[in-house]
N, C-alpha and C positions, 0 to 999 in steps of 0.2 A: 504494500500500500504506500502511495506517495504522500508526502506531507502536505498539509493544507497550504503552506507557503508556496510550494511548487505548483499546486493547483491554481492558486491565486495568480501567480505569474503567467501561467499558461492561459488562463481566462483573460487576463489583461491583454496579452498578445493578440488573441483572437478578437477581442472586442475592438482593438484599434486597427487591426489589419483587415478584417473580413466583414465587419458590419458596415453597411452603407452609411454614409455620413448623415443622411436624413434620419436614420434609425438612431444613431448615436446621439444626435441633437435632441431627438424626442425624449430619449432616456434621460439625458442631462437636464433638459428643461423640466421634466417631471420630478426628478429627485433633488435638483439643486435648491429649490425653495425650502425644502426641509432643513437644509444645512444653514440657511440664512436666518431661520427663525431662532430667537434666543431661548424660547421656551422648550426645554427638553421634554416636557410632558406631552406636547403635541407632536413630537418627532416620532415617526414610526420606527420600529425596531429594524435592525439590519436585515433580518429575515423578511420582513414586510417590504422593505425597499427592493430586495432581490426579487421577490415575487412580482412587484410592480414592473421591474425591468424585464423579467421573463415574459410577462403578459404582453408588453409592448413588442418584444422580439417575436413572440408567437403570432401576434396579430399581423405583423408585417410579413411573416413567412407565409401566412394564409392567402395573402393578396396575390 
């Protein structure tokens, strides 16, 4: 089993190399506001943010 650090680096590579720019921008536009909010209570968990990003990727793949 590979470490989560290696998995993260592989995922980052594929995110930047293979996702179309419009999909990346949609993901960033969806997730970035959560990081700009100072209220930690309103910020979704990392798992919820990953699910949001996966939903965007899946919906783009269906098109």
